[in-house]
C-alpha positions as CSV (number, residue, x, y, z in Angstrom):
1,M,31.6,27.8,9.8
2,K,33.1,25.4,7.4
3,N,36.7,24.3,7.7
4,R,37.8,26.1,4.6
5,E,36.4,29.4,5.8
6,L,38.6,29.5,8.8
7,P,42.1,31.0,8.4
8,W,44.9,28.7,9.3
9,L,45.2,28.5,13.0
10,P,48.6,27.8,14.7
11,R,46.7,26.3,17.6
12,L,43.2,26.3,19.2
13,V,44.1,26.7,22.9
14,I,45.0,30.1,24.4
15,Y,47.3,30.5,27.4
16,P,47.6,33.2,30.1
17,K,50.8,34.5,28.4
18,D,48.9,34.9,25.2
19,V,46.0,36.7,26.9
20,A,48.4,39.0,28.6
21,K,50.1,39.9,25.3
22,I,46.8,40.5,23.6
23,T,45.0,42.5,26.3
24,G,48.1,44.3,27.7
25,K,47.2,43.0,31.2
26,S,49.4,41.2,33.7
27,E,49.8,37.5,33.4
28,R,48.0,37.1,36.8
29,K,45.0,39.1,35.5
30,A,45.1,37.0,32.3
31,R,44.9,33.8,34.5
32,R,41.9,35.2,36.3
33,D,40.2,36.1,32.9
34,L,40.7,32.5,31.7
35,A,39.3,31.2,35.0
36,T,36.3,33.4,34.6
37,I,35.8,32.1,31.0
38,R,36.0,28.5,32.3
39,D,33.6,29.3,35.1
40,A,31.1,30.8,32.6
41,K,31.4,27.7,30.4
42,G,31.0,25.3,33.3
43,R,34.5,23.9,32.8
44,R,36.9,22.4,35.4
45,K,39.9,24.3,36.7
46,N,42.5,22.9,34.4
47,D,40.4,22.6,31.2
48,P,41.9,24.5,28.3
49,V,40.2,27.6,26.8
50,T,40.0,27.9,23.1
51,I,40.7,31.0,21.1
52,F,37.0,31.0,20.1
53,E,35.8,31.0,23.7
54,F,38.2,33.8,24.4
55,L,36.7,35.8,21.5
56,E,33.2,35.2,22.9
57,Y,34.2,36.7,26.2
58,F,36.3,39.6,24.7
59,P,34.2,40.7,21.7
60,M,36.4,43.7,21.1
61,Y,39.1,41.5,19.6
62,T,38.7,39.8,16.2
63,L,40.2,36.4,15.2
64,E,42.5,38.2,12.8
65,T,43.8,40.5,15.5
66,V,44.4,37.6,17.9
67,L,46.2,35.5,15.2
68,V,48.5,38.5,14.4
69,M,49.3,39.0,18.1
70,L,50.1,35.3,18.6
71,N,52.6,35.1,15.7
């Protein structure tokens, strides 16, 4: 994807509070989901997860939906 094709992103990193808000799960479950994504990607414990990696793991959400929920 070219840069001009991406909508404006407020940030690239997604946090447990964001995941909880988007999915409707508890913040603890959101932390576990992010840990699972890191594990699947071969990342270390404290490495950030991007919005795009979150969308790969949760294909039921679209980028537009996530951006609306984050604003």
